[in-house]
GUTORVO-307003 format. One record per atom (N, C-alpha, C, O): x, y, z; atom name; residue in one letter. Coordinates in steps of 0.1 Angstrom, whole numbers, m for minus. Layout:
// GUTORVO-307003
     c1     c2     c3   a  r
      X      Y      Z  CA  A
...
//
This chain:
// GUTORVO-307003
     c1     c2     c3   a  r
   1074    846   1015   N  M
   1083    845   1006  CA  M
   1093    848   1010   C  M
   1094    855   1020   O  M
   1107    843   1001   N  K
   1119    847   1008  CA  K
   1123    858    998   C  K
   1124    857    986   O  K
   1125    871   1004   N  M
   1129    883   1000  CA  M
   1144    882    998   C  M
   1151    884   1009   O  M
   1150    881    986   N  D
   1163    882    981  CA  D
   1163    896    973   C  D
   1152    901    970   O  D
   1178    904    970   N  E
   1183    912    969  CA  E
   1178    917    954   C  E
   1177    929    951   O  E
   1176    907    946   N  V
   1165    909    934  CA  V
   1154    913    935   C  V
   1150    923    928   O  V
   1143    906    946   N  N
   1129    913    951  CA  N
   1128    923    956   C  N
   1118    930    953   O  N
   1139    929    966   N  L
   1140    941    970  CA  L
   1141    952    961   C  L
   1135    963    961   O  L
   1151    950    952   N  A
   1156    959    938  CA  A
   1145    959    932   C  A
   1140    971    931   O  A
   1139    950    927   N  I
   1125    952    920  CA  I
   1113    961    926   C  I
   1108    969    919   O  I
   1110    958    939   N  I
   1101    967    950  CA  I
   1104    980    948   C  I
   1096    988    946   O  I
   1118    983    948   N  R
   1123    995    948  CA  R
   1121   1004    936   C  R
   1117   1015    937   O  R
   1123    999    925   N  E
   1121   1000    911  CA  E
   1106   1006    910   C  E
   1101   1017    907   O  E
   1100    996    915   N  L
   1084    996    913  CA  L
   1078   1010    920   C  L
   1068   1014    915   O  L
   1084   1017    929   N  R
   1081   1031    936  CA  R
   1074   1039    924   C  R
   1063   1045    925   O  R
   1083   1037    913   N  D
   1074   1046    899  CA  D
   1066   1035    891   C  D
   1070   1029    880   O  D
   1056   1032    897   N  G
   1046   1023    895  CA  G
   1045   1021    878   C  G
   1039   1011    873   O  G
   1049   1028    872   N  R
   1045   1027    858  CA  R
   1056   1025    850   C  R
   1054   1024    838   O  R
   1069   1023    855   N  R
   1081   1018    852  CA  R
   1081   1004    844   C  R
   1077    995    851   O  R
   1084   1003    832   N  S
   1083    992    824  CA  S
   1093    980    832   C  S
   1101    983    840   O  S
   1091    965    829   N  F
   1093    957    835  CA  F
   1108    956    827   C  F
   1118    954    834   O  F
   1109    958    815   N  K
   1121    958    805  CA  K
   1131    970    815   C  K
   1143    967    819   O  K
   1125    981    817   N  K
   1134    994    821  CA  K
   1141    987    833   C  K
   1153    987    834   O  K
   1132    980    842   N  I
   1136    975    855  CA  I
   1147    965    854   C  I
   1156    964    862   O  I
   1145    958    845   N  A
   1154    944    844  CA  A
   1167    950    836   C  A
   1178    947    841   O  A
   1167    958    826   N  D
   1180    963    819  CA  D
   1188    969    832   C  D
   1200    967    834   O  D
   1180    978    843   N  K
   1188    984    853  CA  K
   1195    975    866   C  K
   1204    978    873   O  K
   1186    964    866   N  L
   1192    955    874  CA  L
   1198    944    868   C  L
   1198    934    875   O  L
   1202    943    855   N  S
   1211    934    845  CA  S
   1204    918    851   C  S
   1210    910    857   O  S
   1189    918    847   N  V
   1185    905    847  CA  V
   1176    905    833   C  V
   1174    916    827   O  V
   1169    891    829   N  T
   1159    895    820  CA  T
   1148    898    825   C  T
   1144    898    837   O  T
   1140    902    811   N  E
   1123    909    815  CA  E
   1118    900    820   C  E
   1114    903    831   O  E
   1117    888    816   N  N
   1109    874    821  CA  N
   1116    874    839   C  N
   1109    876    850   O  N
   1126    872    838   N  T
   1128    872    857  CA  T
   1118    883    863   C  T
   1110    880    871   O  T
   1121    897    859   N  V
   1114    907    868  CA  V
   1098    905    868   C  V
   1091    908    878   O  V
   1092    897    853   N  R
   1081    898    852  CA  R
   1076    884    865   C  R
   1067    885    873   O  R
   1083    875    862   N  S
   1079    864    870  CA  S
   1081    866    885   C  S
   1074    860    892   O  S
   1089    874    890   N  R
   1089    877    906  CA  R
   1080    889    907   C  R
   1075    891    918   O  R
   1078    896    899   N  Y
   1065    907    902  CA  Y
   1054    901    903   C  Y
   1045    907    909   O  Y
   1052    888    896   N  E
   1038    881    899  CA  E
   1037    872    909   C  E
   1026    868    913   O  E
   1050    867    915   N  K
   1051    861    930  CA  K
   1050    870    940   C  K
   1046    867    951   O  K
   1053    881    938   N  L
   1052    890    948  CA  L
   1040    893    952   C  L
   1035    894    963   O  L
   1035    893    939   N  R
   1019    901    943  CA  R
   1011    887    947   C  R
   1004    887    957   O  R
   1012    876    939   N  A
   1004    865    945  CA  A
   1007    862    957   C  A
    998    855    961   O  A
   1018    863    967   N  S
   1021    861    981  CA  S
   1017    875    990   C  S
   1018    877   1002   O  S
   1013    883    981   N  G
   1007    897    992  CA  G
   1018    902    995   C  G
   1015    909   1005   O  G
   1031    904    991   N  V
   1042    913    996  CA  V
   1042    925    990   C  V
   1044    936    996   O  V
   1039    925    980   N  L
   1037    936    965  CA  L
   1023    940    965   C  L
   1016    932    971   O  L
   1017    950    959   N  E
   1003    952    958  CA  E
   1009    969    955   C  E
   1016    977    962   O  E
   1001    971    940   N  V
   1001    979    931  CA  V
    991    990    928   C  V
    983    988    919   O  V
    990   1002    935   N  R
    978   1009    932  CA  R
    980   1024    933   C  R
    991   1028    935   O  R
    972   1031    931   N  G
    971   1044    927  CA  G
    972   1050    941   C  G
    964   1046    950   O  G
    980   1059    945   N  L
    978   1068    954  CA  L
    979   1083    955   C  L
    982   1090    946   O  L
    976   1088    965   N  V
    972   1101    964  CA  V
    982   1110    975   C  V
    984   1106    986   O  V
    988   1121    972   N  D
    993   1133    983  CA  D
    980   1139    988   C  D
    974   1148    982   O  D
    975   1135   1000   N  P
    966   1144   1009  CA  P
    970   1160   1010   C  P
    962   1170   1011   O  P
    980   1160   1009   N  D
    982   1177   1008  CA  D
    979   1183    996   C  D
    979   1195    997   O  D
    978   1178    986   N  R
    971   1179    971  CA  R
    961   1178    974   C  R
    956   1187    967   O  R
    953   1173    979   N  L
    937   1173    979  CA  L
    927   1183    982   C  L
    917   1181    989   O  L
    928   1193    977   N  E
    918   1203    982  CA  E
    905   1197    991   C  E
    897   1188    989   O  E
    905   1206   1002   N  G
    893   1199   1009  CA  G
    892   1189   1016   C  G
    882   1183   1020   O  G
    906   1184   1020   N  H
    907   1170   1026  CA  H
    919   1173   1036   C  H
    928   1181   1035   O  H
    916   1165   1045   N  R
    925   1164   1059  CA  R
    933   1153   1063   C  R
    926   1143   1067   O  R
    943   1151   1062   N  F
    947   1135   1068  CA  F
    952   1135   1086   C  F
    961   1142   1091   O  F
    946   1128   1091   N  V
    948   1127   1105  CA  V
    955   1115   1109   C  V
    952   1105   1101   O  V
    965   1111   1121   N  I
    968   1105   1128  CA  I
    960   1100   1141   C  I
    956   1110   1147   O  I
    957   1090   1147   N  M
    950   1089   1158  CA  M
    957   1078   1166   C  M
    960   1067   1161   O  M
    959   1080   1180   N  G
    963   1072   1188  CA  G
    949   1064   1196   C  G
    942   1072   1203   O  G
    946   1051   1197   N  I
    933   1048   1203  CA  I
    941   1040   1215   C  I
    952   1034   1214   O  I
    935   1042   1225   N  K
    936   1033   1239  CA  K
    924   1023   1242   C  K
    914   1028   1248   O  K
    924   1012   1240   N  L
    912   1003   1242  CA  L
    911   1000   1259   C  L
    919   1004   1267   O  L
    902    996   1261   N  V
    897    990   1276  CA  V
    902    976   1276   C  V
    907    973   1286   O  V
    901    967   1265   N  G
    904    953   1268  CA  G
    919    951   1259   C  G
    927    959   1253   O  G
    919    940   1260   N  M
    929    937   1250  CA  M
    927    930   1235   C  M
    937    925   1229   O  M
    918    930   1232   N  N
    914    923   1218  CA  N
    914    933   1207   C  N
    904    938   1201   O  N
    931    935   1207   N  L
    938    947   1198  CA  L
    931    941   1182   C  L
    927    949   1174   O  L
    932    928   1180   N  V
    937    924   1166  CA  V
    920    925   1162   C  V
    918    929   1150   O  V
    910    922   1169   N  E
    896    920   1168  CA  E
    892    938   1163   C  E
    886    941   1153   O  E
    897    947   1175   N  K
    891    958   1171  CA  K
    898    964   1159   C  K
    893    972   1151   O  K
    912    956   1157   N  A
    920    969   1144  CA  A
    911    965   1132   C  A
    907    973   1123   O  A
    909    952   1131   N  K
    896    945   1121  CA  K
    885    958   1121   C  K
    884    965   1111   O  K
    878    960   1132   N  E
    867    971   1131  CA  E
    870    983   1127   C  E
    863    990   1119   O  E
    880    988   1132   N  F
    883   1000   1130  CA  F
    888   1004   1114   C  F
    886   1015   1110   O  F
    893    995   1108   N  V
    899    997   1096  CA  V
    885    996   1082   C  V
    885   1000   1070   O  V
    876    990   1088   N  K
    862    993   1081  CA  K
    855   1006   1083   C  K
    845   1010   1077   O  K
    861   1012   1091   N  L
    852   1027   1089  CA  L
    856   1037   1083   C  L
    867   1041   1084   O  L
    846   1043   1074   N  P
    849   1055   1063  CA  P
    861   1063   1067   C  P
    862   1070   1077   O  P
    869   1063   1058   N  G
    882   1074   1058  CA  G
    894   1067   1062   C  G
    906   1071   1061   O  G
    890   1055   1068   N  V
    902   1047   1077  CA  V
    913   1043   1065   C  V
    909   1034   1058   O  V
    924   1048   1063   N  V
    933   1042   1054  CA  V
    941   1031   1063   C  V
    941   1020   1059   O  V
    947   1034   1075   N  T
    955   1019   1079  CA  T
    952   1018   1095   C  T
    947   1027   1102   O  T
    954   1009   1098   N  V
    953   1006   1113  CA  V
    962    996   1117   C  V
    962    985   1114   O  V
    973   1004   1128   N  C
    983    993   1132  CA  C
    981    988   1147   C  C
    975    995   1155   O  C
    985    977   1151   N  V
    987    975   1164  CA  V
    997    977   1171   C  V
   1006    969   1168   O  V
   1000    986   1182   N  V
   1016    992   1182  CA  V
   1017    988   1198   C  V
   1009    983   1205   O  V
   1030    992   1202   N  T
   1032    991   1218  CA  T
   1035   1004   1223   C  T
   1041   1011   1215   O  T
   1033   1008   1232   N  G
   1035   1022   1237  CA  G
   1023   1024   1246   C  G
   1017   1016   1254   O  G
   1020   1038   1245   N  R
   1005   1047   1253  CA  R
    996   1043   1247   C  R
    985   1045   1252   O  R
    996   1037   1234   N  F
    980   1033   1224  CA  F
    982   1021   1224   C  F
    993   1016   1227   O  F
    972   1016   1220   N  D
    970   1000   1217  CA  D
    972   1002   1202   C  D
    980    995   1196   O  D
    961   1014   1194   N  L
    959   1014   1180  CA  L
    968   1026   1176   C  L
    972   1034   1185   O  L
    970   1027   1161   N  I
    976   1038   1156  CA  I
    966   1038   1145   C  I
    966   1027   1140   O  I
    957   1048   1139   N  L
    950   1048   1128  CA  L
    957   1058   1119   C  L
    964   1067   1124   O  L
    956   1057   1106   N  T
    958   1073   1098  CA  T
    945   1072   1089   C  T
    940   1062   1083   O  T
    942   1082   1090   N  V
    925   1086   1083  CA  V
    928   1099   1075   C  V
    936   1107   1077   O  V
    919   1098   1062   N  L
    915   1107   1054  CA  L
    902   1114   1053   C  L
    894   1106   1050   O  L
    898   1123   1055   N  L
    887   1130   1059  CA  L
    880   1142   1047   C  L
    888   1151   1044   O  L
    872   1141   1044   N  K
    869   1152   1035  CA  K
    865   1165   1043   C  K
    861   1163   1054   O  K
    865   1178   1039   N  E
    860   1189   1044  CA  E
    846   1186   1053   C  E
    845   1185   1065   O  E
    837   1184   1043   N  D
    821   1181   1046  CA  D
    819   1170   1054   C  D
    807   1168   1058   O  D
    828   1164   1058   N  S
    829   1150   1066  CA  S
    841   1153   1076   C  S
    852   1147   1073   O  S
    841   1161   1087   N  G
    854   1166   1092  CA  G
    854   1155   1103   C  G
    846   1146   1103   O  G
    866   1157   1114   N  L
    871   1153   1125  CA  L
    858   1152   1135   C  L
    855   1141   1140   O  L
    849   1164   1138   N  L
    840   1160   1149  CA  L
    827   1152   1142   C  L
    817   1148   1148   O  L
    829   1150   1128   N  D
    814   1141   1124  CA  D
    823   1126   1126   C  D
    819   1117   1133   O  D
    832   1125   1121   N  F
    841   1111   1121  CA  F
    839   1105   1136   C  F
    834   1094   1138   O  F
    844   1114   1146   N  F
    842   1109   1160  CA  F
    825   1106   1165   C  F
    821   1095   1170   O  F
    818   1117   1162   N  K
    802   1119   1163  CA  K
    797   1105   1156   C  K
    794   1095   1163   O  K
    798   1106   1145   N  N
    793   1093   1137  CA  N
    797   1079   1133   C  N
    789   1070   1129   O  N
    811   1079   1134   N  H
    818   1067   1136  CA  H
    825   1061   1150   C  H
    821   1051   1156   O  H
    833   1067   1152   N  L
    839   1065   1166  CA  L
    834   1059   1177   C  L
    838   1049   1184   O  L
    823   1069   1177   N  D
    812   1068   1189  CA  D
    805   1056   1190   C  D
    800   1052   1200   O  D
    804   1047   1176   N  G
    797   1035   1176  CA  G
    808   1024   1180   C  G
    802   1013   1183   O  G
    823   1024   1180   N  V
    831   1014   1188  CA  V
    832   1013   1200   C  V
    837   1022   1207   O  V
    829   1003   1203   N  K
    826   1000   1218  CA  K
    838    997   1225   C  K
    845    989   1218   O  K
    843    999   1235   N  G
    856    997   1243  CA  G
    869   1007   1239   C  G
    880   1003   1241   O  G
    867   1020   1235   N  I
    875   1029   1235  CA  I
    878   1036   1246   C  I
    869   1042   1251   O  I
    890   1037   1251   N  L
    890   1039   1265  CA  L
    895   1056   1264   C  L
    891   1065   1271   O  L
    904   1057   1252   N  S
    906   1070   1249  CA  S
    912   1073   1238   C  S
    918   1064   1232   O  S
    913   1088   1231   N  T
    917   1088   1217  CA  T
    929   1103   1218   C  T
    927   1112   1226   O  T
    938   1103   1210   N  E
    944   1114   1209  CA  E
    946   1116   1193   C  E
    950   1107   1185   O  E
    944   1129   1189   N  T
    943   1133   1172  CA  T
    956   1142   1171   C  T
    959   1151   1179   O  T
    963   1138   1161   N  F
    969   1144   1155  CA  F
    969   1149   1141   C  F
    974   1141   1133   O  F
    965   1162   1137   N  V
    960   1166   1125  CA  V
    975   1171   1118   C  V
    984   1176   1124   O  V
    975   1168   1105   N  T
    989   1167   1100  CA  T
    987   1184   1096   C  T
    976   1188   1095   O  T
    998   1192   1092   N  Y
    996   1205   1088  CA  Y
   1004   1202   1073   C  Y
   1001   1208   1063   O  Y
   1013   1192   1073   N  K
   1023   1191   1057  CA  K
   1027   1178   1062   C  K
   1032   1176   1073   O  K
   1027   1166   1050   N  G
   1033   1156   1052  CA  G
   1043   1153   1041   C  G
   1041   1160   1031   O  G
   1054   1144   1041   N  Y
   1069   1145   1032  CA  Y
   1064   1132   1028   C  Y
   1058   1125   1037   O  Y
   1066   1128   1018   N  N
   1065   1115   1012  CA  N
   1053   1107   1018   C  N
   1054   1095   1021   O  N
   1043   1112   1019   N  L
   1032   1108   1022  CA  L
   1024   1106   1011   C  L
   1022   1115   1004   O  L
   1019   1092   1008   N  A
   1010   1090    998  CA  A
   1003   1077   1003   C  A
   1009   1068   1008   O  A
    986   1079   1000   N  V
    979   1073   1003  CA  V
    969   1066    997   C  V
    964   1072    987   O  V
    964   1054    999   N  P
    948   1052    987  CA  P
    939   1059    990   C  P
    937   1063   1002   O  P
    929   1064    980   N  Y
    919   1073    985  CA  Y
    910   1063    984   C  Y
    908   1056    975   O  Y
    904   1063    999   N  V
    894   1052   1008  CA  V
    882   1063   1008   C  V
    874   1059   1016   O  V
    878   1073   1001   N  L
    869   1078   1003  CA  L
    856   1077    994   C  L
    859   1077    982   O  L
    845   1075    996   N  S
    835   1072    983  CA  S
    828   1084    981   C  S
    820   1085    972   O  S
//
């Protein structure tokens, strides 16, 4: 999908996901139908997804961690798809540098980091090493609530 200035402006305005199409249209000096049509095209193409997000720092009893994963082989995409299915995993990115994958994970106190390693990561074959970064405070951090 072609990303022009109007599409990017609509996406920026939707940072407040409750803002009406009319307010966005007025601010951008376009019609409400233009905003609605482009919004639907952005969603249909997969460029834009609208959902509720939480601030992990404000969720009592939760911890947000970032993990670097080094794999034995080079089947990065397949492994990324495997990791993203693990409970609590918010995102998985295939990256360059000293890690092959970067995971962001939301954990509850009752199922903490050790439990995540023991009951979930241990079942994934081909992990050479991991490095975990526990966040103390996040800024401008909002994630979908992926825990059941």
